[in-house]
N, CA, C, O and the ligand as a Tripos MOL2 file, in Angstrom:
@<TRIPOS>MOLECULE
protein
  285   283    72     0     0
PROTEIN
NO_CHARGES

@<TRIPOS>ATOM
      1 N         -16.8600  -30.5690   19.8770 N.3       1 MET1
      2 CA        -15.9660  -30.1290   18.7910 C.3       1 MET1
      3 C         -15.0780  -28.9780   19.2970 C.2       1 MET1
      4 O         -15.5870  -27.9940   19.8340 O.2       1 MET1
      5 N         -13.7900  -29.1010   19.1300 N.am      2 PRO2
      6 CA        -12.9010  -28.0270   19.6350 C.3       2 PRO2
      7 C         -13.0340  -26.7560   18.8080 C.2       2 PRO2
      8 O         -13.2530  -26.7880   17.5970 O.2       2 PRO2
      9 N         -12.8940  -25.6510   19.5020 N.am      3 ILE3
     10 CA        -12.9350  -24.3620   18.8160 C.3       3 ILE3
     11 C         -11.5250  -24.0330   18.3300 C.2       3 ILE3
     12 O         -10.5900  -23.9450   19.1270 O.2       3 ILE3
     13 N         -11.3840  -23.8580   17.0510 N.am      4 THR4
     14 CA        -10.0650  -23.5440   16.5080 C.3       4 THR4
     15 C          -9.8930  -22.0410   16.3770 C.2       4 THR4
     16 O         -10.8410  -21.3050   16.1040 O.2       4 THR4
     17 N          -8.6730  -21.6120   16.5750 N.am      5 GLU5
     18 CA         -8.3850  -20.1930   16.4350 C.3       5 GLU5
     19 C          -8.1580  -19.8530   14.9670 C.2       5 GLU5
     20 O          -7.3620  -20.4890   14.2770 O.2       5 GLU5
     21 N          -8.8620  -18.8550   14.5210 N.am      6 ARG6
     22 CA         -8.6870  -18.4390   13.1240 C.3       6 ARG6
     23 C          -8.4190  -16.9500   13.1080 C.2       6 ARG6
     24 O          -9.3400  -16.1380   13.1930 O.2       6 ARG6
     25 N          -7.1560  -16.6020   12.9980 N.am      7 GLU7
     26 CA         -6.7830  -15.1980   13.1270 C.3       7 GLU7
     27 C          -7.3360  -14.3230   12.0120 C.2       7 GLU7
     28 O          -7.5510  -13.1260   12.2000 O.2       7 GLU7
     29 N          -7.5600  -14.9140   10.8740 N.am      8 GLU8
     30 CA         -7.9980  -14.0860    9.7590 C.3       8 GLU8
     31 C          -9.5060  -14.0720    9.6140 C.2       8 GLU8
     32 O         -10.0500  -13.5930    8.6180 O.2       8 GLU8
     33 N         -10.1570  -14.5960   10.6040 N.am      9 HIS9
     34 CA        -11.6170  -14.5670   10.5640 C.3       9 HIS9
     35 C         -12.1220  -13.1350   10.6900 C.2       9 HIS9
     36 O         -11.7210  -12.4150   11.6040 O.2       9 HIS9
     37 N         -12.9870  -12.7230    9.7910 N.am     10 GLY10
     38 CA        -13.4050  -11.3320    9.7390 C.3      10 GLY10
     39 C         -14.2860  -10.9010   10.8870 C.2      10 GLY10
     40 O         -14.4750   -9.7030   11.0960 O.2      10 GLY10
     41 N         -14.8290  -11.8380   11.6370 N.am     11 LYS11
     42 CA        -15.7700  -11.4440   12.6800 C.3      11 LYS11
     43 C         -15.1380  -11.3840   14.0650 C.2      11 LYS11
     44 O         -15.8330  -11.2000   15.0640 O.2      11 LYS11
     45 N         -13.8160  -11.5390   14.1190 N.am     12 ASP12
     46 CA        -13.1560  -11.3910   15.4110 C.3      12 ASP12
     47 C         -13.2930   -9.9610   15.9050 C.2      12 ASP12
     48 O         -13.1520   -9.0020   15.1460 O.2      12 ASP12
     49 N         -13.5690   -9.8450   17.1800 N.am     13 LYS13
     50 CA        -13.6250   -8.5170   17.7900 C.3      13 LYS13
     51 C         -12.2660   -8.2090   18.4230 C.2      13 LYS13
     52 O         -11.4830   -9.1030   18.7420 O.2      13 LYS13
     53 N         -12.0260   -6.9380   18.5870 N.am     14 VAL14
     54 CA        -10.8020   -6.5340   19.2660 C.3      14 VAL14
     55 C         -11.1650   -5.6340   20.4430 C.2      14 VAL14
     56 O         -12.1900   -4.9520   20.4300 O.2      14 VAL14
     57 N         -10.3150   -5.6450   21.4480 N.am     15 SER15
     58 CA        -10.5470   -4.7590   22.5780 C.3      15 SER15
     59 C          -9.2190   -4.2360   23.1010 C.2      15 SER15
     60 O          -8.1640   -4.8390   22.9020 O.2      15 SER15
     61 N          -9.3030   -3.1050   23.7700 N.am     16 PHE16
     62 CA         -8.1030   -2.4420   24.2570 C.3      16 PHE16
     63 C          -8.4150   -1.7660   25.5810 C.2      16 PHE16
     64 O          -9.4540   -1.1270   25.7450 O.2      16 PHE16
     65 N          -7.4880   -1.9240   26.5230 N.am     17 ARG17
     66 CA         -7.6060   -1.2300   27.8110 C.3      17 ARG17
     67 C          -6.5100   -0.2030   27.9060 C.2      17 ARG17
     68 O          -5.3390   -0.5160   27.6930 O.2      17 ARG17
     69 N          -6.8740    1.0080   28.2210 N.am     18 CYS18
     70 CA         -5.9010    2.0990   28.2890 C.3      18 CYS18
     71 C          -4.7860    1.7820   29.2790 C.2      18 CYS18
     72 O          -3.6250    2.1070   29.0270 O.2      18 CYS18
     73 N          -5.1230    1.1570   30.3890 N.am     19 SER19
     74 CA         -4.1330    0.9240   31.4470 C.3      19 SER19
     75 C          -3.0230   -0.0320   31.0120 C.2      19 SER19
     76 O          -1.9880   -0.1170   31.6730 O.2      19 SER19
     77 N          -3.2270   -0.7500   29.9090 N.am     20 ASP20
     78 CA         -2.1680   -1.6230   29.4050 C.3      20 ASP20
     79 C          -1.0110   -0.8250   28.8100 C.2      20 ASP20
     80 O           0.1150   -1.3160   28.7360 O.2      20 ASP20
     81 N          -1.2900    0.3920   28.3930 N.am     21 VAL21
     82 CA         -0.2560    1.2350   27.7870 C.3      21 VAL21
     83 C          -0.0630    2.5240   28.5750 C.2      21 VAL21
     84 O           1.0640    2.9610   28.8090 O.2      21 VAL21
     85 N          -1.1710    3.1230   28.9770 N.am     22 GLY22
     86 CA         -1.1260    4.4060   29.6640 C.3      22 GLY22
     87 C          -1.1310    4.2420   31.1720 C.2      22 GLY22
     88 O          -0.6560    3.2360   31.6990 O.2      22 GLY22
     89 N          -1.6710    5.2330   31.8610 N.am     23 PRO23
     90 CA         -1.6890    5.2140   33.3250 C.3      23 PRO23
     91 C          -2.4900    4.0310   33.8600 C.2      23 PRO23
     92 O          -3.5490    3.6830   33.3370 O.2      23 PRO23
     93 N          -1.9500    3.4200   34.9240 N.am     24 LYS24
     94 CA         -2.5910    2.2170   35.4560 C.3      24 LYS24
     95 C          -3.9510    2.5090   36.0710 C.2      24 LYS24
     96 O          -4.7780    1.6090   36.2180 O.2      24 LYS24
     97 N          -4.1830    3.7730   36.4310 N.am     25 ASN25
     98 CA         -5.4490    4.0900   37.0900 C.3      25 ASN25
     99 C          -6.5380    4.5020   36.1120 C.2      25 ASN25
    100 O          -7.6400    4.8570   36.5300 O.2      25 ASN25
    101 N          -6.2490    4.4610   34.8200 N.am     26 CYS26
    102 CA         -7.2660    4.8090   33.8280 C.3      26 CYS26
    103 C          -8.0940    3.5780   33.4920 C.2      26 CYS26
    104 O          -7.5600    2.5330   33.1200 O.2      26 CYS26
    105 N          -9.3940    3.7180   33.6300 N.am     27 GLU27
    106 CA        -10.2700    2.5720   33.3940 C.3      27 GLU27
    107 C         -10.9130    2.6000   32.0140 C.2      27 GLU27
    108 O         -11.7950    1.7950   31.7140 O.2      27 GLU27
    109 N         -10.4670    3.5270   31.1780 N.am     28 TRP28
    110 CA        -11.0360    3.6360   29.8300 C.3      28 TRP28
    111 C         -10.7160    2.4010   29.0100 C.2      28 TRP28
    112 O          -9.5810    1.9260   29.0060 O.2      28 TRP28
    113 N         -11.6990    1.8930   28.3300 N.am     29 GLN29
    114 CA        -11.4550    0.7900   27.4110 C.3      29 GLN29
    115 C         -12.3960    0.8870   26.2310 C.2      29 GLN29
    116 O         -13.4010    1.5960   26.2610 O.2      29 GLN29
    117 N         -12.0400    0.1540   25.1920 N.am     30 ILE30
    118 CA        -12.8340    0.2410   23.9690 C.3      30 ILE30
    119 C         -12.7940   -1.1120   23.2770 C.2      30 ILE30
    120 O         -11.8220   -1.8590   23.3950 O.2      30 ILE30
    121 N         -13.8520   -1.4110   22.5640 N.am     31 SER31
    122 CA        -13.8280   -2.6070   21.7310 C.3      31 SER31
    123 C         -14.4670   -2.2760   20.3890 C.2      31 SER31
    124 O         -15.2440   -1.3290   20.2700 O.2      31 SER31
    125 N         -14.1290   -3.0600   19.3990 N.am     32 GLY32
    126 CA        -14.6490   -2.8000   18.0660 C.3      32 GLY32
    127 C         -14.4300   -3.9990   17.1700 C.2      32 GLY32
    128 O         -14.0590   -5.0800   17.6260 O.2      32 GLY32
    129 N         -14.6650   -3.7890   15.8950 N.am     33 ASN33
    130 CA        -14.5850   -4.9080   14.9550 C.3      33 ASN33
    131 C         -13.2010   -5.1280   14.3850 C.2      33 ASN33
    132 O         -12.8970   -6.2060   13.8750 O.2      33 ASN33
    133 N         -12.3660   -4.1160   14.4680 N.am     34 SER34
    134 CA        -11.0250   -4.2630   13.9300 C.3      34 SER34
    135 C         -10.0950   -3.2470   14.5830 C.2      34 SER34
    136 O         -10.5260   -2.2420   15.1490 O.2      34 SER34
    137 N          -8.8110   -3.5460   14.4830 N.am     35 GLU35
    138 CA         -7.8230   -2.6260   15.0300 C.3      35 GLU35
    139 C          -7.9110   -1.2680   14.3410 C.2      35 GLU35
    140 O          -7.7870   -0.2240   14.9810 O.2      35 GLU35
    141 N          -8.1270   -1.2980   13.0330 N.am     36 ALA36
    142 CA         -8.2140   -0.0440   12.2810 C.3      36 ALA36
    143 C          -9.3780    0.8120   12.7380 C.2      36 ALA36
    144 O          -9.3400    2.0380   12.6320 O.2      36 ALA36
    145 N         -10.4180    0.1590   13.2470 N.am     37 GLU37
    146 CA        -11.5920    0.8960   13.6780 C.3      37 GLU37
    147 C         -11.3740    1.6040   15.0140 C.2      37 GLU37
    148 O         -11.8190    2.7350   15.2090 O.2      37 GLU37
    149 N         -10.6890    0.9280   15.9220 N.am     38 ILE38
    150 CA        -10.5580    1.5130   17.2630 C.3      38 ILE38
    151 C          -9.2940    2.3500   17.4320 C.2      38 ILE38
    152 O          -9.2070    3.1720   18.3450 O.2      38 ILE38
    153 N          -8.3140    2.1410   16.5520 N.am     39 MET39
    154 CA         -7.0490    2.8640   16.6990 C.3      39 MET39
    155 C          -7.2120    4.3810   16.7640 C.2      39 MET39
    156 O          -6.6190    5.0180   17.6340 O.2      39 MET39
    157 N          -8.0090    4.9820   15.8560 N.am     40 PRO40
    158 CA         -8.1650    6.4480   15.9420 C.3      40 PRO40
    159 C          -8.7590    6.8960   17.2690 C.2      40 PRO40
    160 O          -8.4060    7.9590   17.7790 O.2      40 PRO40
    161 N          -9.6630    6.0910   17.8350 N.am     41 LYS41
    162 CA        -10.2880    6.4560   19.1030 C.3      41 LYS41
    163 C          -9.2940    6.3310   20.2470 C.2      41 LYS41
    164 O          -9.3190    7.1140   21.1960 O.2      41 LYS41
    165 N          -8.4200    5.3360   20.1430 N.am     42 ILE42
    166 CA         -7.3800    5.1760   21.1520 C.3      42 ILE42
    167 C          -6.4280    6.3680   21.1020 C.2      42 ILE42
    168 O          -6.0420    6.9160   22.1350 O.2      42 ILE42
    169 N          -6.0600    6.7580   19.8900 N.am     43 GLU43
    170 CA         -5.1590    7.9070   19.7360 C.3      43 GLU43
    171 C          -5.8020    9.1820   20.2740 C.2      43 GLU43
    172 O          -5.1490    9.9880   20.9370 O.2      43 GLU43
    173 N          -7.0880    9.3530   19.9800 N.am     44 GLN44
    174 CA         -7.7990   10.5390   20.4490 C.3      44 GLN44
    175 C          -7.8590   10.5670   21.9720 C.2      44 GLN44
    176 O          -7.6360   11.6080   22.5900 O.2      44 GLN44
    177 N          -8.1580    9.4270   22.5710 N.am     45 HIS45
    178 CA         -8.2180    9.3490   24.0280 C.3      45 HIS45
    179 C          -6.8520    9.6660   24.6390 C.2      45 HIS45
    180 O          -6.7600   10.4240   25.6050 O.2      45 HIS45
    181 N          -5.8140    9.0960   24.0830 N.am     46 GLY46
    182 CA         -4.4710    9.3300   24.5990 C.3      46 GLY46
    183 C          -4.0750   10.7880   24.5210 C.2      46 GLY46
    184 O          -3.4750   11.3360   25.4450 O.2      46 GLY46
    185 N          -4.4180   11.4040   23.4080 N.am     47 ARG47
    186 CA         -4.0800   12.8270   23.2390 C.3      47 ARG47
    187 C          -4.8700   13.7020   24.1880 C.2      47 ARG47
    188 O          -4.3150   14.5790   24.8490 O.2      47 ARG47
    189 N          -6.1930   13.4550   24.2530 N.am     48 GLU48
    190 CA         -7.0550   14.3640   25.0030 C.3      48 GLU48
    191 C          -6.9520   14.1670   26.5090 C.2      48 GLU48
    192 O          -6.9880   15.1360   27.2680 O.2      48 GLU48
    193 N          -6.8250   12.9280   26.9380 N.am     49 LYS49
    194 CA         -6.8780   12.6540   28.3740 C.3      49 LYS49
    195 C          -5.5020   12.5920   29.0250 C.2      49 LYS49
    196 O          -5.3540   12.9010   30.2070 O.2      49 LYS49
    197 N          -4.5110   12.1990   28.2600 N.am     50 HIS50
    198 CA         -3.2010   11.9700   28.8790 C.3      50 HIS50
    199 C          -2.0880   12.7970   28.2460 C.2      50 HIS50
    200 O          -0.9220   12.6580   28.6140 O.2      50 HIS50
    201 N          -2.4460   13.6530   27.3000 N.am     51 ASN51
    202 CA         -1.4330   14.4270   26.5820 C.3      51 ASN51
    203 C          -0.3280   13.5460   26.0140 C.2      51 ASN51
    204 O           0.8450   13.9170   25.9950 O.2      51 ASN51
    205 N          -0.7340   12.3820   25.5570 N.am     52 MET52
    206 CA          0.2540   11.4510   25.0030 C.3      52 MET52
    207 C           0.5950   11.8320   23.5730 C.2      52 MET52
    208 O          -0.2720   12.2180   22.7890 O.2      52 MET52
    209 N           1.8640   11.7170   23.2550 N.am     53 LYS53
    210 CA          2.2690   11.8740   21.8640 C.3      53 LYS53
    211 C           2.1410   10.5170   21.1910 C.2      53 LYS53
    212 O           2.7480    9.5360   21.6220 O.2      53 LYS53
    213 N           1.3460   10.4720   20.1330 N.am     54 ILE54
    214 CA          1.1450    9.2050   19.4510 C.3      54 ILE54
    215 C           2.1800    9.0810   18.3460 C.2      54 ILE54
    216 O           1.9720    9.5360   17.2210 O.2      54 ILE54
    217 N           3.2860    8.4630   18.6840 N.am     55 ASP55
    218 CA          4.3150    8.2470   17.6750 C.3      55 ASP55
    219 C           4.3820    6.7520   17.3500 C.2      55 ASP55
    220 O           3.5490    5.9620   17.7940 O.2      55 ASP55
    221 N           5.3760    6.4000   16.5790 N.am     56 GLU56
    222 CA          5.4640    5.0120   16.1270 C.3      56 GLU56
    223 C           5.6320    4.0450   17.2970 C.2      56 GLU56
    224 O           5.0810    2.9440   17.3010 O.2      56 GLU56
    225 N           6.4020    4.4840   18.2810 N.am     57 ASP57
    226 CA          6.6350    3.6450   19.4550 C.3      57 ASP57
    227 C           5.3380    3.4100   20.2240 C.2      57 ASP57
    228 O           5.0590    2.2980   20.6720 O.2      57 ASP57
    229 N           4.5550    4.4730   20.3680 N.am     58 THR58
    230 CA          3.2820    4.3390   21.0720 C.3      58 THR58
    231 C           2.3420    3.4110   20.3130 C.2      58 THR58
    232 O           1.6550    2.5790   20.9060 O.2      58 THR58
    233 N           2.3250    3.5680   18.9870 N.am     59 ARG59
    234 CA          1.4660    2.7100   18.1760 C.3      59 ARG59
    235 C           1.8350    1.2340   18.3390 C.2      59 ARG59
    236 O           0.9650    0.3640   18.3700 O.2      59 ARG59
    237 N           3.1380    0.9680   18.4420 N.am     60 LYS60
    238 CA          3.5670   -0.4250   18.6300 C.3      60 LYS60
    239 C           3.0510   -0.9730   19.9500 C.2      60 LYS60
    240 O           2.5860   -2.1100   20.0250 O.2      60 LYS60
    241 N           3.1400   -0.1470   20.9930 N.am     61 LYS61
    242 CA          2.6400   -0.5800   22.3050 C.3      61 LYS61
    243 C           1.1450   -0.8290   22.2590 C.2      61 LYS61
    244 O           0.6470   -1.8210   22.7910 O.2      61 LYS61
    245 N           0.4410    0.0850   21.6180 N.am     62 VAL62
    246 CA         -1.0020   -0.0730   21.4980 C.3      62 VAL62
    247 C          -1.3300   -1.3410   20.7120 C.2      62 VAL62
    248 O          -2.2020   -2.1250   21.0860 O.2      62 VAL62
    249 N          -0.6060   -1.5100   19.6180 N.am     63 HIS63
    250 CA         -0.8370   -2.6790   18.7700 C.3      63 HIS63
    251 C          -0.6870   -3.9840   19.5550 C.2      63 HIS63
    252 O          -1.5100   -4.8900   19.4250 O.2      63 HIS63
    253 N           0.3620   -4.0740   20.3640 N.am     64 SER64
    254 CA          0.5970   -5.3140   21.1020 C.3      64 SER64
    255 C          -0.3510   -5.4590   22.2830 C.2      64 SER64
    256 O          -0.4960   -6.5480   22.8390 O.2      64 SER64
    257 N          -1.0020   -4.3510   22.6700 N.am     65 ALA65
    258 CA         -1.9240   -4.4100   23.8090 C.3      65 ALA65
    259 C          -3.3610   -4.6770   23.3660 C.2      65 ALA65
    260 O          -4.2290   -4.9600   24.1930 O.2      65 ALA65
    261 N          -3.6080   -4.5870   22.0630 N.am     66 ILE66
    262 CA         -4.9590   -4.8570   21.5580 C.3      66 ILE66
    263 C          -5.2020   -6.3570   21.5470 C.2      66 ILE66
    264 O          -4.4280   -7.1250   20.9760 O.2      66 ILE66
    265 N          -6.2720   -6.7510   22.1760 N.am     67 HIS67
    266 CA         -6.5810   -8.1770   22.2720 C.3      67 HIS67
    267 C          -7.6560   -8.5470   21.2580 C.2      67 HIS67
    268 O          -8.6630   -7.8600   21.0850 O.2      67 HIS67
    269 N          -7.3890   -9.6590   20.6050 N.am     68 LYS68
    270 CA         -8.4320  -10.2070   19.7400 C.3      68 LYS68
    271 C          -9.2910  -11.1590   20.5550 C.2      68 LYS68
    272 O          -8.7850  -11.9470   21.3550 O.2      68 LYS68
    273 N         -10.5540  -11.0780   20.3480 N.am     69 LYS69
    274 CA        -11.4330  -12.0180   21.0260 C.3      69 LYS69
    275 C         -12.5060  -12.4860   20.0730 C.2      69 LYS69
    276 O         -12.9480  -11.7470   19.1930 O.2      69 LYS69
    277 N         -12.9090  -13.6990   20.2560 N.am     70 ALA70
    278 CA        -13.9110  -14.2650   19.3710 C.3      70 ALA70
    279 C         -15.2340  -13.5390   19.5300 C.2      70 ALA70
    280 O         -15.6300  -13.1970   20.6450 O.2      70 ALA70
    281 N         -15.9040  -13.3080   18.4430 N.am     71 ALA71
    282 CA        -17.1780  -12.5910   18.4810 C.3      71 ALA71
    283 C         -18.2420  -13.4330   19.1920 C.2      71 ALA71
    284 O         -19.3860  -12.9980   19.3250 O.2      71 ALA71
    285 ZN         -6.7470    6.5440   29.4650 Zn       72 ZN72
@<TRIPOS>BOND
     1     1     2 1
     2     2     3 1
     3     3     4 2
     4     3     5 am
     5     5     6 1
     6     6     7 1
     7     7     8 2
     8     7     9 am
     9     9    10 1
    10    10    11 1
    11    11    12 2
    12    11    13 am
    13    13    14 1
    14    14    15 1
    15    15    16 2
    16    15    17 am
    17    17    18 1
    18    18    19 1
    19    19    20 2
    20    19    21 am
    21    21    22 1
    22    22    23 1
    23    23    24 2
    24    23    25 am
    25    25    26 1
    26    26    27 1
    27    27    28 2
    28    27    29 am
    29    29    30 1
    30    30    31 1
    31    31    32 2
    32    31    33 am
    33    33    34 1
    34    34    35 1
    35    35    36 2
    36    35    37 am
    37    37    38 1
    38    38    39 1
    39    39    40 2
    40    39    41 am
    41    41    42 1
    42    42    43 1
    43    43    44 2
    44    43    45 am
    45    45    46 1
    46    46    47 1
    47    47    48 2
    48    47    49 am
    49    49    50 1
    50    50    51 1
    51    51    52 2
    52    51    53 am
    53    53    54 1
    54    54    55 1
    55    55    56 2
    56    55    57 am
    57    57    58 1
    58    58    59 1
    59    59    60 2
    60    59    61 am
    61    61    62 1
    62    62    63 1
    63    63    64 2
    64    63    65 am
    65    65    66 1
    66    66    67 1
    67    67    68 2
    68    67    69 am
    69    69    70 1
    70    70    71 1
    71    71    72 2
    72    71    73 am
    73    73    74 1
    74    74    75 1
    75    75    76 2
    76    75    77 am
    77    77    78 1
    78    78    79 1
    79    79    80 2
    80    79    81 am
    81    81    82 1
    82    82    83 1
    83    83    84 2
    84    83    85 am
    85    85    86 1
    86    86    87 1
    87    87    88 2
    88    87    89 am
    89    89    90 1
    90    90    91 1
    91    91    92 2
    92    91    93 am
    93    93    94 1
    94    94    95 1
    95    95    96 2
    96    95    97 am
    97    97    98 1
    98    98    99 1
    99    99   100 2
   100    99   101 am
   101   101   102 1
   102   102   103 1
   103   103   104 2
   104   103   105 am
   105   105   106 1
   106   106   107 1
   107   107   108 2
   108   107   109 am
   109   109   110 1
   110   110   111 1
   111   111   112 2
   112   111   113 am
   113   113   114 1
   114   114   115 1
   115   115   116 2
   116   115   117 am
   117   117   118 1
   118   118   119 1
   119   119   120 2
   120   119   121 am
   121   121   122 1
   122   122   123 1
   123   123   124 2
   124   123   125 am
   125   125   126 1
   126   126   127 1
   127   127   128 2
   128   127   129 am
   129   129   130 1
   130   130   131 1
   131   131   132 2
   132   131   133 am
   133   133   134 1
   134   134   135 1
   135   135   136 2
   136   135   137 am
   137   137   138 1
   138   138   139 1
   139   139   140 2
   140   139   141 am
   141   141   142 1
   142   142   143 1
   143   143   144 2
   144   143   145 am
   145   145   146 1
   146   146   147 1
   147   147   148 2
   148   147   149 am
   149   149   150 1
   150   150   151 1
   151   151   152 2
   152   151   153 am
   153   153   154 1
   154   154   155 1
   155   155   156 2
   156   155   157 am
   157   157   158 1
   158   158   159 1
   159   159   160 2
   160   159   161 am
   161   161   162 1
   162   162   163 1
   163   163   164 2
   164   163   165 am
   165   165   166 1
   166   166   167 1
   167   167   168 2
   168   167   169 am
   169   169   170 1
   170   170   171 1
   171   171   172 2
   172   171   173 am
   173   173   174 1
   174   174   175 1
   175   175   176 2
   176   175   177 am
   177   177   178 1
   178   178   179 1
   179   179   180 2
   180   179   181 am
   181   181   182 1
   182   182   183 1
   183   183   184 2
   184   183   185 am
   185   185   186 1
   186   186   187 1
   187   187   188 2
   188   187   189 am
   189   189   190 1
   190   190   191 1
   191   191   192 2
   192   191   193 am
   193   193   194 1
   194   194   195 1
   195   195   196 2
   196   195   197 am
   197   197   198 1
   198   198   199 1
   199   199   200 2
   200   199   201 am
   201   201   202 1
   202   202   203 1
   203   203   204 2
   204   203   205 am
   205   205   206 1
   206   206   207 1
   207   207   208 2
   208   207   209 am
   209   209   210 1
   210   210   211 1
   211   211   212 2
   212   211   213 am
   213   213   214 1
   214   214   215 1
   215   215   216 2
   216   215   217 am
   217   217   218 1
   218   218   219 1
   219   219   220 2
   220   219   221 am
   221   221   222 1
   222   222   223 1
   223   223   224 2
   224   223   225 am
   225   225   226 1
   226   226   227 1
   227   227   228 2
   228   227   229 am
   229   229   230 1
   230   230   231 1
   231   231   232 2
   232   231   233 am
   233   233   234 1
   234   234   235 1
   235   235   236 2
   236   235   237 am
   237   237   238 1
   238   238   239 1
   239   239   240 2
   240   239   241 am
   241   241   242 1
   242   242   243 1
   243   243   244 2
   244   243   245 am
   245   245   246 1
   246   246   247 1
   247   247   248 2
   248   247   249 am
   249   249   250 1
   250   250   251 1
   251   251   252 2
   252   251   253 am
   253   253   254 1
   254   254   255 1
   255   255   256 2
   256   255   257 am
   257   257   258 1
   258   258   259 1
   259   259   260 2
   260   259   261 am
   261   261   262 1
   262   262   263 1
   263   263   264 2
   264   263   265 am
   265   265   266 1
   266   266   267 1
   267   267   268 2
   268   267   269 am
   269   269   270 1
   270   270   271 1
   271   271   272 2
   272   271   273 am
   273   273   274 1
   274   274   275 1
   275   275   276 2
   276   275   277 am
   277   277   278 1
   278   278   279 1
   279   279   280 2
   280   279   281 am
   281   281   282 1
   282   282   283 1
   283   283   284 2
@<TRIPOS>SUBSTRUCTURE
     1 MET1         2 RESIDUE 1 A MET
     2 PRO2         6 RESIDUE 1 A PRO
     3 ILE3        10 RESIDUE 1 A ILE
     4 THR4        14 RESIDUE 1 A THR
     5 GLU5        18 RESIDUE 1 A GLU
     6 ARG6        22 RESIDUE 1 A ARG
     7 GLU7        26 RESIDUE 1 A GLU
     8 GLU8        30 RESIDUE 1 A GLU
     9 HIS9        34 RESIDUE 1 A HIS
    10 GLY10       38 RESIDUE 1 A GLY
    11 LYS11       42 RESIDUE 1 A LYS
    12 ASP12       46 RESIDUE 1 A ASP
    13 LYS13       50 RESIDUE 1 A LYS
    14 VAL14       54 RESIDUE 1 A VAL
    15 SER15       58 RESIDUE 1 A SER
    16 PHE16       62 RESIDUE 1 A PHE
    17 ARG17       66 RESIDUE 1 A ARG
    18 CYS18       70 RESIDUE 1 A CYS
    19 SER19       74 RESIDUE 1 A SER
    20 ASP20       78 RESIDUE 1 A ASP
    21 VAL21       82 RESIDUE 1 A VAL
    22 GLY22       86 RESIDUE 1 A GLY
    23 PRO23       90 RESIDUE 1 A PRO
    24 LYS24       94 RESIDUE 1 A LYS
    25 ASN25       98 RESIDUE 1 A ASN
    26 CYS26      102 RESIDUE 1 A CYS
    27 GLU27      106 RESIDUE 1 A GLU
    28 TRP28      110 RESIDUE 1 A TRP
    29 GLN29      114 RESIDUE 1 A GLN
    30 ILE30      118 RESIDUE 1 A ILE
    31 SER31      122 RESIDUE 1 A SER
    32 GLY32      126 RESIDUE 1 A GLY
    33 ASN33      130 RESIDUE 1 A ASN
    34 SER34      134 RESIDUE 1 A SER
    35 GLU35      138 RESIDUE 1 A GLU
    36 ALA36      142 RESIDUE 1 A ALA
    37 GLU37      146 RESIDUE 1 A GLU
    38 ILE38      150 RESIDUE 1 A ILE
    39 MET39      154 RESIDUE 1 A MET
    40 PRO40      158 RESIDUE 1 A PRO
    41 LYS41      162 RESIDUE 1 A LYS
    42 ILE42      166 RESIDUE 1 A ILE
    43 GLU43      170 RESIDUE 1 A GLU
    44 GLN44      174 RESIDUE 1 A GLN
    45 HIS45      178 RESIDUE 1 A HIS
    46 GLY46      182 RESIDUE 1 A GLY
    47 ARG47      186 RESIDUE 1 A ARG
    48 GLU48      190 RESIDUE 1 A GLU
    49 LYS49      194 RESIDUE 1 A LYS
    50 HIS50      198 RESIDUE 1 A HIS
    51 ASN51      202 RESIDUE 1 A ASN
    52 MET52      206 RESIDUE 1 A MET
    53 LYS53      210 RESIDUE 1 A LYS
    54 ILE54      214 RESIDUE 1 A ILE
    55 ASP55      218 RESIDUE 1 A ASP
    56 GLU56      222 RESIDUE 1 A GLU
    57 ASP57      226 RESIDUE 1 A ASP
    58 THR58      230 RESIDUE 1 A THR
    59 ARG59      234 RESIDUE 1 A ARG
    60 LYS60      238 RESIDUE 1 A LYS
    61 LYS61      242 RESIDUE 1 A LYS
    62 VAL62      246 RESIDUE 1 A VAL
    63 HIS63      250 RESIDUE 1 A HIS
    64 SER64      254 RESIDUE 1 A SER
    65 ALA65      258 RESIDUE 1 A ALA
    66 ILE66      262 RESIDUE 1 A ILE
    67 HIS67      266 RESIDUE 1 A HIS
    68 LYS68      270 RESIDUE 1 A LYS
    69 LYS69      274 RESIDUE 1 A LYS
    70 ALA70      278 RESIDUE 1 A ALA
    71 ALA71      282 RESIDUE 1 A ALA
    72 ZN72       285 GROUP 0 **** ****
């Protein structure tokens, strides 16, 4: 039976790698149950480790770099 993609499925996990947006040599990554859950941690990491300003543009980059993966 083929596995169908269901974007609105509540149990999809999300993951994010810092190097997709920030410095390529940063190996920090995070995963969680939703974008809303990990976003604050991504912002905190960016601020504390890279002195990144988290503005709307940065959020867009982060948003497009967050990967959904099946649980
Ligand atoms: Zn980083």
